[in-house]
MARMARBA-497366 format. One record per residue: residue number from 0; x negated, y, z of N, C-alpha, C in turn. Coordinates in Angstrom, 3 decimals. Layout:
// MARMARBA-497366
<pos->NUM, n_u->X, n_v->Y, n_w->Z, ca_u->X, ca_v->Y, ca_w->Z, c_u->X, c_v->Y, c_w->Z>
...
//
This chain:
// MARMARBA-497366
<pos->0, n_u->12.703, n_v->56.804, n_w->85.337, ca_u->12.386, ca_v->57.085, ca_w->83.952, c_u->12.907, c_v->58.458, c_w->83.537>
<pos->1, n_u->14.063, n_v->58.819, n_w->84.048, ca_u->14.653, ca_v->60.117, ca_w->83.717, c_u->13.765, c_v->61.267, c_w->84.200>
<pos->2, n_u->13.189, n_v->61.148, n_w->85.392, ca_u->12.307, ca_v->62.194, ca_w->85.918, c_u->11.037, c_v->62.319, c_w->85.092>
<pos->3, n_u->10.535, n_v->61.211, n_w->84.588, ca_u->9.338, ca_v->61.249, ca_w->83.749, c_u->9.609, c_v->62.041, c_w->82.474>
<pos->4, n_u->10.785, n_v->61.883, n_w->81.896, ca_u->11.162, ca_v->62.629, ca_w->80.695, c_u->11.172, c_v->64.126, c_w->80.964>
<pos->5, n_u->11.709, n_v->64.533, n_w->82.121, ca_u->11.705, ca_v->65.944, ca_w->82.489, c_u->10.282, c_v->66.456, c_w->82.691>
<pos->6, n_u->9.438, n_v->65.626, n_w->83.285, ca_u->8.049, ca_v->66.040, ca_w->83.515, c_u->7.325, c_v->66.251, c_w->82.192>
<pos->7, n_u->7.561, n_v->65.358, n_w->81.233, ca_u->6.937, ca_v->65.501, ca_w->79.921, c_u->7.462, c_v->66.757, c_w->79.235>
<pos->8, n_u->8.767, n_v->66.999, n_w->79.304, ca_u->9.349, ca_v->68.181, ca_w->78.683, c_u->8.814, c_v->69.459, c_w->79.328>
<pos->9, n_u->8.718, n_v->69.469, n_w->80.651, ca_u->8.194, ca_v->70.648, ca_w->81.353, c_u->6.739, c_v->70.903, c_w->80.979>
<pos->10, n_u->5.963, n_v->69.833, n_w->80.833, ca_u->4.555, ca_v->69.985, ca_w->80.436, c_u->4.455, c_v->70.557, c_w->79.025>
<pos->11, n_u->5.322, n_v->70.095, n_w->78.142, ca_u->5.302, ca_v->70.591, ca_w->76.769, c_u->5.653, c_v->72.070, c_w->76.728>
<pos->12, n_u->6.654, n_v->72.477, n_w->77.504, ca_u->7.036, ca_v->73.885, ca_w->77.553, c_u->5.887, c_v->74.726, c_w->78.095>
<pos->13, n_u->5.228, n_v->74.247, n_w->79.148, ca_u->4.090, ca_v->74.979, ca_w->79.720, c_u->2.970, c_v->75.113, c_w->78.702>
<pos->14, n_u->2.722, n_v->74.063, n_w->77.937, ca_u->1.678, ca_v->74.098, ca_w->76.921, c_u->2.015, c_v->75.117, c_w->75.839>
<pos->15, n_u->3.280, n_v->75.174, n_w->75.425, ca_u->3.683, ca_v->76.148, ca_w->74.412, c_u->3.444, c_v->77.562, c_w->74.922>
<pos->16, n_u->3.846, n_v->77.842, n_w->76.161, ca_u->3.623, ca_v->79.179, ca_w->76.710, c_u->2.141, c_v->79.499, c_w->76.814>
<pos->17, n_u->1.317, n_v->78.505, n_w->77.080, ca_u->-0.123, ca_v->78.738, ca_w->77.210, c_u->-0.787, c_v->78.947, c_w->75.858>
<pos->18, n_u->-0.201, n_v->78.394, n_w->74.797, ca_u->-0.864, ca_v->78.429, ca_w->73.490, c_u->-0.145, c_v->79.280, c_w->72.450>
<pos->19, n_u->0.887, n_v->80.005, n_w->72.834, ca_u->1.652, ca_v->80.726, ca_w->71.832, c_u->1.046, c_v->82.064, c_w->71.438>
<pos->20, n_u->-0.134, n_v->82.394, n_w->71.958, ca_u->-0.775, ca_v->83.644, ca_w->71.584, c_u->-0.223, c_v->84.837, c_w->72.333>
<pos->21, n_u->0.560, n_v->84.588, n_w->73.385, ca_u->1.163, ca_v->85.701, ca_w->74.108, c_u->0.206, c_v->86.330, c_w->75.118>
<pos->22, n_u->-1.008, n_v->85.844, n_w->75.164, ca_u->-2.005, ca_v->86.456, ca_w->76.029, c_u->-2.271, c_v->87.858, c_w->75.481>
<pos->23, n_u->-2.172, n_v->88.836, n_w->76.325, ca_u->-2.348, ca_v->90.205, ca_w->75.842, c_u->-3.818, c_v->90.550, c_w->75.748>
<pos->24, n_u->-4.180, n_v->91.122, n_w->74.634, ca_u->-5.542, ca_v->91.578, ca_w->74.393, c_u->-5.449, c_v->93.094, c_w->74.266>
<pos->25, n_u->-6.366, n_v->93.808, n_w->74.893, ca_u->-6.251, ca_v->95.268, ca_w->74.862, c_u->-6.346, c_v->95.845, c_w->73.456>
<pos->26, n_u->-5.372, n_v->96.658, n_w->73.124, ca_u->-5.412, ca_v->97.388, ca_w->71.865, c_u->-6.344, c_v->98.585, c_w->72.058>
<pos->27, n_u->-6.902, n_v->99.062, n_w->70.975, ca_u->-7.809, ca_v->100.198, ca_w->71.071, c_u->-7.033, c_v->101.456, c_w->71.457>
<pos->28, n_u->-7.583, n_v->102.236, n_w->72.360, ca_u->-6.901, ca_v->103.444, ca_w->72.813, c_u->-6.941, c_v->104.532, c_w->71.735>
<pos->29, n_u->-6.250, n_v->105.604, n_w->71.997, ca_u->-6.262, ca_v->106.702, ca_w->71.031, c_u->-7.479, c_v->107.602, c_w->71.222>
<pos->30, n_u->-8.297, n_v->107.264, n_w->72.197, ca_u->-9.528, ca_v->108.025, ca_w->72.419, c_u->-10.644, c_v->107.436, c_w->71.571>
<pos->31, n_u->-11.676, n_v->108.189, n_w->71.254, ca_u->-12.772, ca_v->107.636, ca_w->70.448, c_u->-13.468, c_v->106.457, c_w->71.146>
<pos->32, n_u->-13.853, n_v->105.492, n_w->70.348, ca_u->-14.644, ca_v->104.365, ca_w->70.830, c_u->-16.118, c_v->104.725, c_w->70.724>
<pos->33, n_u->-16.924, n_v->104.125, n_w->71.573, ca_u->-18.370, ca_v->104.246, ca_w->71.459, c_u->-18.853, c_v->103.041, c_w->70.660>
<pos->34, n_u->-19.453, n_v->103.284, n_w->69.507, ca_u->-19.880, ca_v->102.216, ca_w->68.606, c_u->-21.394, c_v->102.106, c_w->68.649>
<pos->35, n_u->-21.894, n_v->100.868, n_w->68.716, ca_u->-23.337, ca_v->100.642, ca_w->68.665, c_u->-23.634, c_v->99.595, c_w->67.593>
<pos->36, n_u->-24.850, n_v->99.657, n_w->67.072, ca_u->-25.277, ca_v->98.775, ca_w->65.990, c_u->-26.671, c_v->98.263, c_w->66.320>
<pos->37, n_u->-26.883, n_v->96.953, n_w->66.191, ca_u->-28.220, ca_v->96.412, ca_w->66.422, c_u->-29.109, c_v->96.769, c_w->65.234>
<pos->38, n_u->-30.389, n_v->96.943, n_w->65.499, ca_u->-31.357, ca_v->97.281, ca_w->64.453, c_u->-31.875, c_v->95.995, c_w->63.829>
<pos->39, n_u->-31.253, n_v->95.588, n_w->62.723, ca_u->-31.706, ca_v->94.390, ca_w->62.017, c_u->-31.174, c_v->94.410, c_w->60.590>
<pos->40, n_u->-31.661, n_v->93.484, n_w->59.776, ca_u->-31.214, ca_v->93.399, ca_w->58.389, c_u->-29.754, c_v->92.981, c_w->58.307>
<pos->41, n_u->-29.287, n_v->92.213, n_w->59.286, ca_u->-27.886, ca_v->91.822, ca_w->59.397, c_u->-27.389, c_v->92.255, c_w->60.766>
<pos->42, n_u->-27.003, n_v->93.522, n_w->60.902, ca_u->-26.674, ca_v->94.079, ca_w->62.208, c_u->-25.391, c_v->93.514, c_w->62.814>
<pos->43, n_u->-25.283, n_v->93.697, n_w->64.114, ca_u->-24.070, ca_v->93.362, ca_w->64.854, c_u->-23.469, c_v->94.666, c_w->65.344>
<pos->44, n_u->-22.155, n_v->94.800, n_w->65.182, ca_u->-21.436, ca_v->95.998, ca_w->65.566, c_u->-20.673, c_v->95.737, c_w->66.857>
<pos->45, n_u->-20.832, n_v->96.631, n_w->67.815, ca_u->-20.138, ca_v->96.523, ca_w->69.092, c_u->-19.446, c_v->97.841, c_w->69.381>
<pos->46, n_u->-18.376, n_v->97.779, n_w->70.168, ca_u->-17.689, ca_v->99.009, ca_w->70.558, c_u->-17.147, c_v->98.867, c_w->71.973>
<pos->47, n_u->-17.086, n_v->100.013, n_w->72.632, ca_u->-16.522, ca_v->100.065, ca_w->73.976, c_u->-15.540, c_v->101.227, c_w->74.028>
<pos->48, n_u->-14.438, n_v->101.053, n_w->74.737, ca_u->-14.101, ca_v->99.820, ca_w->75.436, c_u->-13.851, c_v->98.686, c_w->74.440>
<pos->49, n_u->-14.051, n_v->97.463, n_w->74.911, ca_u->-13.853, ca_v->96.296, ca_w->74.061, c_u->-12.357, c_v->96.087, c_w->73.900>
<pos->50, n_u->-11.874, n_v->96.321, n_w->72.692, ca_u->-10.456, ca_v->96.223, ca_w->72.398, c_u->-10.301, c_v->95.682, c_w->70.985>
<pos->51, n_u->-9.065, n_v->95.353, n_w->70.626, ca_u->-8.807, ca_v->94.775, ca_w->69.311, c_u->-8.921, c_v->95.840, c_w->68.221>
<pos->52, n_u->-9.792, n_v->95.581, n_w->67.276, ca_u->-9.936, ca_v->96.443, ca_w->66.103, c_u->-9.136, c_v->95.813, c_w->64.970>
<pos->53, n_u->-8.380, n_v->96.624, n_w->64.279, ca_u->-7.558, ca_v->96.155, ca_w->63.169, c_u->-8.394, c_v->95.961, c_w->61.901>
<pos->54, n_u->-9.423, n_v->96.803, n_w->61.744, ca_u->-10.278, ca_v->96.715, ca_w->60.561, c_u->-11.660, c_v->97.250, c_w->60.884>
<pos->55, n_u->-12.619, n_v->96.750, n_w->60.151, ca_u->-14.002, ca_v->97.198, ca_w->60.261, c_u->-14.476, c_v->97.427, c_w->58.829>
<pos->56, n_u->-14.969, n_v->98.636, n_w->58.560, ca_u->-15.412, ca_v->98.985, ca_w->57.205, c_u->-16.848, c_v->99.490, c_w->57.278>
<pos->57, n_u->-17.689, n_v->98.985, n_w->56.374, ca_u->-19.080, ca_v->99.441, ca_w->56.287, c_u->-19.261, c_v->100.113, c_w->54.933>
<pos->58, n_u->-19.793, n_v->101.325, n_w->54.987, ca_u->-20.053, ca_v->102.126, ca_w->53.789, c_u->-21.542, c_v->102.395, c_w->53.670>
<pos->59, n_u->-22.021, n_v->102.493, n_w->52.417, ca_u->-23.341, ca_v->103.065, ca_w->52.179, c_u->-23.109, c_v->104.562, c_w->52.005>
<pos->60, n_u->-23.796, n_v->105.355, n_w->52.803, ca_u->-23.641, ca_v->106.808, ca_w->52.752, c_u->-24.469, c_v->107.325, c_w->51.577>
<pos->61, n_u->-23.827, n_v->108.071, n_w->50.694, ca_u->-24.507, ca_v->108.596, ca_w->49.509, c_u->-24.474, c_v->110.115, c_w->49.497>
<pos->62, n_u->-25.432, n_v->110.682, n_w->48.825, ca_u->-25.457, ca_v->112.131, ca_w->48.626, c_u->-24.284, c_v->112.505, c_w->47.723>
<pos->63, n_u->-23.651, n_v->113.654, n_w->47.960, ca_u->-22.521, ca_v->114.057, ca_w->47.126, c_u->-22.853, c_v->114.111, c_w->45.635>
<pos->64, n_u->-24.102, n_v->114.424, n_w->45.302, ca_u->-24.482, ca_v->114.497, ca_w->43.887, c_u->-24.477, c_v->113.117, c_w->43.227>
<pos->65, n_u->-24.603, n_v->112.052, n_w->44.032, ca_u->-24.610, ca_v->110.683, ca_w->43.507, c_u->-23.181, c_v->110.172, c_w->43.353>
<pos->66, n_u->-22.304, n_v->110.614, n_w->44.231, ca_u->-20.920, ca_v->110.155, ca_w->44.201, c_u->-20.429, c_v->109.854, c_w->45.607>
<pos->67, n_u->-19.225, n_v->109.332, n_w->45.701, ca_u->-18.669, ca_v->109.040, ca_w->47.026, c_u->-19.398, c_v->107.873, c_w->47.692>
<pos->68, n_u->-19.220, n_v->107.760, n_w->49.011, ca_u->-19.804, ca_v->106.631, ca_w->49.738, c_u->-19.324, c_v->105.325, c_w->49.122>
<pos->69, n_u->-20.186, n_v->104.322, n_w->49.132, ca_u->-19.890, ca_v->103.021, ca_w->48.544, c_u->-19.464, c_v->102.055, c_w->49.641>
<pos->70, n_u->-18.302, n_v->101.448, n_w->49.499, ca_u->-17.843, ca_v->100.444, ca_w->50.458, c_u->-18.643, c_v->99.172, c_w->50.227>
<pos->71, n_u->-19.304, n_v->98.659, n_w->51.288, ca_u->-20.117, ca_v->97.456, ca_w->51.136, c_u->-19.528, c_v->96.245, c_w->51.866>
<pos->72, n_u->-18.542, n_v->96.462, n_w->52.768, ca_u->-17.894, ca_v->95.323, ca_w->53.442, c_u->-16.649, c_v->95.798, c_w->54.158>
<pos->73, n_u->-15.563, n_v->95.044, n_w->54.012, ca_u->-14.329, ca_v->95.328, ca_w->54.750, c_u->-13.754, c_v->94.022, c_w->55.279>
<pos->74, n_u->-13.421, n_v->94.030, n_w->56.568, ca_u->-12.624, ca_v->92.959, ca_w->57.149, c_u->-11.424, c_v->93.628, c_w->57.821>
<pos->75, n_u->-10.266, n_v->92.989, n_w->57.690, ca_u->-9.032, ca_v->93.532, ca_w->58.260, c_u->-8.230, c_v->92.390, c_w->58.872>
<pos->76, n_u->-7.402, n_v->92.723, n_w->59.840, ca_u->-6.596, ca_v->91.718, ca_w->60.532, c_u->-5.713, c_v->90.957, c_w->59.552>
<pos->77, n_u->-5.654, n_v->89.635, n_w->59.733, ca_u->-4.745, ca_v->88.815, ca_w->58.924, c_u->-3.302, c_v->89.166, c_w->59.258>
<pos->78, n_u->-3.052, n_v->89.397, n_w->60.550, ca_u->-1.732, ca_v->89.745, ca_w->61.048, c_u->-1.845, c_v->91.059, c_w->61.788>
<pos->79, n_u->-0.989, n_v->91.994, n_w->61.465, ca_u->-1.056, ca_v->93.314, ca_w->62.101, c_u->-1.057, c_v->93.174, c_w->63.622>
<pos->80, n_u->-2.012, n_v->93.851, n_w->64.240, ca_u->-2.122, ca_v->93.832, ca_w->65.693, c_u->-2.984, c_v->92.717, c_w->66.241>
<pos->81, n_u->-3.412, n_v->91.789, n_w->65.386, ca_u->-4.265, ca_v->90.686, ca_w->65.837, c_u->-5.557, c_v->90.743, c_w->65.049>
<pos->82, n_u->-6.434, n_v->91.630, n_w->65.449, ca_u->-7.702, ca_v->91.813, ca_w->64.757, c_u->-8.827, c_v->91.105, c_w->65.465>
<pos->83, n_u->-9.901, n_v->91.818, n_w->65.736, ca_u->-11.083, ca_v->91.213, ca_w->66.360, c_u->-11.561, c_v->92.065, c_w->67.518>
<pos->84, n_u->-12.118, n_v->91.382, n_w->68.497, ca_u->-12.782, ca_v->92.042, ca_w->69.609, c_u->-14.244, c_v->92.238, c_w->69.241>
<pos->85, n_u->-14.920, n_v->93.093, n_w->69.957, ca_u->-16.352, ca_v->93.326, ca_w->69.812, c_u->-17.100, c_v->92.120, c_w->70.370>
<pos->86, n_u->-18.220, n_v->91.755, n_w->69.802, ca_u->-18.936, ca_v->92.277, ca_w->68.637, c_u->-18.559, c_v->91.534, c_w->67.360>
<pos->87, n_u->-18.937, n_v->92.138, n_w->66.230, ca_u->-18.758, ca_v->91.534, ca_w->64.912, c_u->-20.088, c_v->91.664, c_w->64.181>
<pos->88, n_u->-20.578, n_v->90.543, n_w->63.647, ca_u->-21.842, ca_v->90.547, ca_w->62.903, c_u->-21.564, c_v->90.820, c_w->61.425>
<pos->89, n_u->-22.431, n_v->91.618, n_w->60.813, ca_u->-22.270, ca_v->91.971, ca_w->59.402, c_u->-22.204, c_v->90.708, c_w->58.548>
<pos->90, n_u->-21.175, n_v->90.645, n_w->57.705, ca_u->-21.028, ca_v->89.529, ca_w->56.782, c_u->-20.410, c_v->88.281, c_w->57.381>
<pos->91, n_u->-20.126, n_v->88.284, n_w->58.683, ca_u->-19.526, ca_v->87.113, ca_w->59.337, c_u->-18.097, c_v->87.462, c_w->59.736>
<pos->92, n_u->-17.159, n_v->87.026, n_w->58.937, ca_u->-15.752, ca_v->87.343, ca_w->59.130, c_u->-15.204, c_v->86.654, c_w->60.370>
<pos->93, n_u->-14.657, n_v->87.440, n_w->61.309, ca_u->-13.999, ca_v->86.822, ca_w->62.455, c_u->-12.795, c_v->85.989, c_w->61.989>
<pos->94, n_u->-12.480, n_v->84.929, n_w->62.695, ca_u->-11.408, ca_v->84.009, ca_w->62.321, c_u->-10.065, c_v->84.719, c_w->62.148>
<pos->95, n_u->-9.791, n_v->85.718, n_w->62.976, ca_u->-8.502, ca_v->86.415, ca_w->62.945, c_u->-8.409, c_v->87.468, c_w->61.855>
<pos->96, n_u->-9.469, n_v->87.592, n_w->61.058, ca_u->-9.494, ca_v->88.638, ca_w->60.046, c_u->-9.682, c_v->88.043, c_w->58.658>
<pos->97, n_u->-9.342, n_v->88.847, n_w->57.674, ca_u->-9.578, ca_v->88.455, ca_w->56.281, c_u->-10.584, c_v->89.433, c_w->55.694>
<pos->98, n_u->-11.343, n_v->88.925, n_w->54.785, ca_u->-12.370, ca_v->89.753, ca_w->54.150, c_u->-11.771, c_v->90.322, c_w->52.877>
<pos->99, n_u->-11.651, n_v->91.637, n_w->52.782, ca_u->-11.071, ca_v->92.234, ca_w->51.581, c_u->-12.146, c_v->92.728, c_w->50.620>
<pos->100, n_u->-13.346, n_v->92.890, n_w->51.120, ca_u->-14.498, ca_v->93.222, ca_w->50.274, c_u->-15.667, c_v->92.364, c_w->50.751>
<pos->101, n_u->-16.203, n_v->91.544, n_w->49.847, ca_u->-17.347, ca_v->90.706, ca_w->50.212, c_u->-18.535, c_v->91.578, c_w->50.602>
<pos->102, n_u->-19.363, n_v->91.100, n_w->51.549, ca_u->-20.507, ca_v->91.911, ca_w->51.981, c_u->-21.586, c_v->91.999, c_w->50.909>
<pos->103, n_u->-22.005, n_v->93.215, n_w->50.635, ca_u->-23.146, ca_v->93.433, ca_w->49.745, c_u->-24.412, c_v->93.414, c_w->50.590>
<pos->104, n_u->-25.550, n_v->93.042, n_w->50.010, ca_u->-26.797, ca_v->93.073, ca_w->50.787, c_u->-27.100, c_v->94.504, c_w->51.242>
<pos->105, n_u->-27.491, n_v->94.645, n_w->52.498, ca_u->-27.901, ca_v->95.951, ca_w->53.014, c_u->-29.357, c_v->96.175, c_w->52.623>
<pos->106, n_u->-29.689, n_v->97.383, n_w->52.237, ca_u->-31.027, ca_v->97.719, ca_w->51.767, c_u->-31.751, c_v->98.509, c_w->52.852>
<pos->107, n_u->-32.938, n_v->98.028, n_w->53.230, ca_u->-33.730, ca_v->98.720, ca_w->54.250, c_u->-34.006, c_v->100.147, c_w->53.819>
<pos->108, n_u->-33.877, n_v->101.066, n_w->54.765, ca_u->-34.157, ca_v->102.462, ca_w->54.495, c_u->-32.956, c_v->103.279, c_w->54.032>
<pos->109, n_u->-31.892, n_v->102.618, n_w->53.603, ca_u->-30.683, ca_v->103.343, ca_w->53.212, c_u->-29.804, c_v->103.565, c_w->54.441>
<pos->110, n_u->-28.961, n_v->104.581, n_w->54.377, ca_u->-28.087, ca_v->104.904, ca_w->55.505, c_u->-26.696, c_v->104.331, c_w->55.264>
<pos->111, n_u->-26.157, n_v->103.712, n_w->56.312, ca_u->-24.825, ca_v->103.116, ca_w->56.268, c_u->-24.007, c_v->103.655, c_w->57.433>
<pos->112, n_u->-22.696, n_v->103.506, n_w->57.311, ca_u->-21.792, ca_v->103.898, ca_w->58.388, c_u->-20.785, c_v->102.781, c_w->58.591>
<pos->113, n_u->-20.574, n_v->102.400, n_w->59.847, ca_u->-19.535, ca_v->101.438, ca_w->60.182, c_u->-18.387, c_v->102.214, c_w->60.826>
<pos->114, n_u->-17.171, n_v->101.894, n_w->60.435, ca_u->-15.972, ca_v->102.521, ca_w->60.993, c_u->-15.085, c_v->101.439, c_w->61.594>
<pos->115, n_u->-14.593, n_v->101.698, n_w->62.795, ca_u->-13.681, ca_v->100.795, ca_w->63.483, c_u->-12.294, c_v->101.431, c_w->63.447>
<pos->116, n_u->-11.295, n_v->100.708, n_w->62.936, ca_u->-9.949, ca_v->101.246, ca_w->62.797, c_u->-8.974, c_v->100.524, c_w->63.721>
<pos->117, n_u->-7.934, n_v->101.244, n_w->64.159, ca_u->-6.930, ca_v->100.635, ca_w->65.026, c_u->-5.764, c_v->100.109, c_w->64.191>
<pos->118, n_u->-4.698, n_v->99.697, n_w->64.868, ca_u->-3.530, ca_v->99.117, ca_w->64.213, c_u->-2.909, c_v->100.062, c_w->63.189>
<pos->119, n_u->-3.025, n_v->101.358, n_w->63.429, ca_u->-2.442, ca_v->102.345, ca_w->62.520, c_u->-3.425, c_v->102.780, c_w->61.441>
<pos->120, n_u->-4.555, n_v->102.062, n_w->61.327, ca_u->-5.611, ca_v->102.337, ca_w->60.345, c_u->-6.251, c_v->103.706, c_w->60.541>
<pos->121, n_u->-6.263, n_v->104.148, n_w->61.796, ca_u->-6.917, ca_v->105.398, ca_w->62.162, c_u->-8.313, c_v->105.055, c_w->62.675>
<pos->122, n_u->-9.321, n_v->105.780, n_w->62.197, ca_u->-10.686, ca_v->105.533, ca_w->62.651, c_u->-10.806, c_v->105.909, c_w->64.125>
<pos->123, n_u->-11.209, n_v->104.928, n_w->64.930, ca_u->-11.343, ca_v->105.136, ca_w->66.366, c_u->-12.789, c_v->105.381, c_w->66.771>
<pos->124, n_u->-13.708, n_v->105.040, n_w->65.904, ca_u->-15.118, ca_v->105.265, ca_w->66.173, c_u->-15.940, c_v->104.870, c_w->64.971>
<pos->125, n_u->-17.135, n_v->105.456, n_w->64.869, ca_u->-18.024, ca_v->105.114, ca_w->63.768, c_u->-19.465, c_v->105.356, c_w->64.214>
<pos->126, n_u->-20.398, n_v->104.831, n_w->63.447, ca_u->-21.819, ca_v->105.002, ca_w->63.757, c_u->-22.600, c_v->104.893, c_w->62.476>
<pos->127, n_u->-23.559, n_v->105.800, n_w->62.291, ca_u->-24.512, ca_v->105.699, ca_w->61.187, c_u->-25.622, c_v->104.745, c_w->61.612>
<pos->128, n_u->-26.145, n_v->103.995, n_w->60.645, ca_u->-27.262, ca_v->103.089, ca_w->60.956, c_u->-28.098, c_v->102.863, c_w->59.713>
<pos->129, n_u->-29.332, n_v->102.435, n_w->59.942, ca_u->-30.257, ca_v->102.097, ca_w->58.865, c_u->-30.839, c_v->100.720, c_w->59.160>
<pos->130, n_u->-30.614, n_v->99.756, n_w->58.270, ca_u->-31.171, ca_v->98.395, ca_w->58.544, c_u->-32.677, c_v->98.367, c_w->58.355>
//
């Protein structure tokens, strides 16, 4: 009976190590990321190398005479350093992230820009797109 108790305890410890989130996920490098966007009304954003993005921001690009670019969607890591891997679909918040700006409808023919930020909130890559 004593050995069974040790076996149960050892299994529990192994389970904790397997589930404690200590699996390393690649952080985004300091080099620019290559960002791609699917051509659709609700695009999907991908980046390579595939690494953890701390935040993803989508802007509507505006002419300077109209005013500054309009933020249409922001998702950011709930916990610093634990963001999302590629891909991320517009308006679909990854589980590890929080939505700080609700997604506005994208308008066909208008120009938008997606920016991928790292843990230090530095833009690592971006792409213009038109839905």
